[in-house]
N, C-alpha and C positions, 0 to 999 in steps of 0.2 A: 335249192330247196325246193321241195315237191309242190304241188299246186295244193295237194289238200293240208299242207305243212303252213302255208301260205294263206290258204280260208281260215284256218285255225288262227293263228297269228293276228289276221285282220278282225275275226270275230273278238278276241279277247282283248284289242285296241279300242275297240268302240263301246266294252261295257264301261259305265259307270264306275266311280269308286265305290268300296263298301260303305256303307252310311249315306248314300247319297240320298235324299228326298224329293218327291216329287208332291206338289199341292194337285189333286186330281179336281176337275170341275165343281164336285158338290162339296169341297173345302176340306175332304178326309186327306189325311198324310200317308202314302206309301212309302215305304225306304227296303233300298237294294240290301240285300243281306246275302250271307254266304251260308249255304247248307251244305250236308257230309258230300264230299267227292267235289266234282266239278259244278256242281249244279248251283249256280247263282240266278237269283230272281229277286223282283220286288215282291213285297208281302207285306200285309196290314192285319193287326190284330184286335178281334173282335171281343173289347174286354169285357163287354154286358155279357155275351154267351159265355165266355171263360167263367165268369162270377156265377152266371146260372149252374151251369155245367157242376161246379164245385160246391153250390150250395152257399154260395155267401149272399145271393139276393133271391127273391121270390120271383114267381113268375108274374107276378102284377108289377114288381118293379122293373124287370126286364121287357115287359109290355110298354109301360111309359117310357122307359129310357128309347127303346124302338120310335114309338110315337113321337118323342123328341126330337130323335135323328132326323127322320124323315120331313117333320116341319122345318128342320134346320136346314136340311138339304133342300126344300122346295123355296125357301126364303131366301137363302143365301147362294144358290147355285148360279155359277157362272159359264154353264155349258151352252154351246150353240145347238137349236133345235131348229129342224127343217118344218117347213110349214106343210100342212095336207094340202091336196091340189083343191078340194072342194070349197076352201076357204073357211071350213068351220073350226074354231078352236080346239084341240086335242085334249081329251081328258078334263075338260072344265065340265061345271055345272050348266045348264040353260042361261043364257044371257052373263055367263062370268068369263071376262077376259084373261089372257095367262096374266097378265100383271096384276089383275085384281086377286088372282089366287095367289100369286108371290106375297103380295102386300099381306092378304088374309094368313098367310102362313107366318109372316114376319111378327103378325101382332099375336099368332098364337104362341111363339117363341117367347115373345116378350111377357104375354100373360104367366106362362109356364116360369120362365125366370122370376118374374114377381111373386110368385107362389112358394117358391123357396125360398124367399130373401132379398132377391134382386138379383141383378147381374155383378155387382160388387160384393155379394158374400161368399163364402167359401162355397156353399154348394150350390150357388148359381155359377161361379167359376168354374168348377170341377165338372157340371153337366155343359157347359159351353165348350170347354176343350175335350172332355174325355167322351160325351155322348155326341157332341155335335162335330168337332173337327177330327176326332178318331184317336185323339192321343192316347197311351197309353198313360194309367193312374201314375205310374214310377216320374215320366217324363214331365205329367202335370204337377206332382208334387215336387219335383226338382226345380221346375221353371218357376212358378209361382210362388210357393212359400207362403205365410201368412204373418201379418204383424211383423214383418223385417226380419223373419227367421227361417231357416230351411224347415221344410216339412219332409217327415219320414212318409216313406211308401205306405205303411199302416195307417198313419194319420190320414192321409190322402185318400184311402181305400173307405175309411169310415166315414169322412165327409161325404164323399160318393154316394156310400149307403144310404145315408141320412137325407140327403136330396134326393136319389131314387124315391126313398119311402114318401116324402112328400109329395114329389112328381106324381106317383100312382095315386095319392089320395085327390090331386088337384085333376087327373084325368077322368077320375072314377075307377080305377081298375081296383082301387083297395077300398074297400066299403068303409065309411065314417060311421064314428059311434055316435049314437042319438044321446040325447039327454035322457029321453022317456025311456030309453031300455035299459040305463045304469039302475043300479038296484042300491038302494041306501045301505048303510053299513048293518042296520038292524034285519033288514030281508035277507042278506047274505048268510046271515048266521042260523045253522041249523037249530030249531028248537029242541 
């Protein structure tokens, strides 16, 4: 066997099996996939970006999902950070230590979940797994189900869309309708 063939054989033996998953420090999951030809790599799918591109969600819903995702990653990240040599915490407000920033992000995640009905609600579960952990809607729907029955991808997508709509209002990306701006039925009719 030539050296080139030996190196190729060694590379193929080191590759993980198709479907192998790795949980990154921020909690998102990447999966080893096969693409056309010999190209094999890990990938993660940005579900919210796909939904925005397809017109399934609005820009406000996408922004709210990204806001939730960033708070989630900050609150539950387990990565190792290297300290700055000058001893000042990096990326924090004056007087705020890193642990306080992570605790604040965890409180923000908890408040966001409460705004959509709690972590045990369908919308809270969808946001946790899809926007927070980076799971696809299909995987979440098949994994979770609801009320003891399997959920279809379409049902899961609807739940996620509803949750993102409530989340957009919670974060202030979508305007709230004020009672004073509502017109009575008599005012809405033309004279």
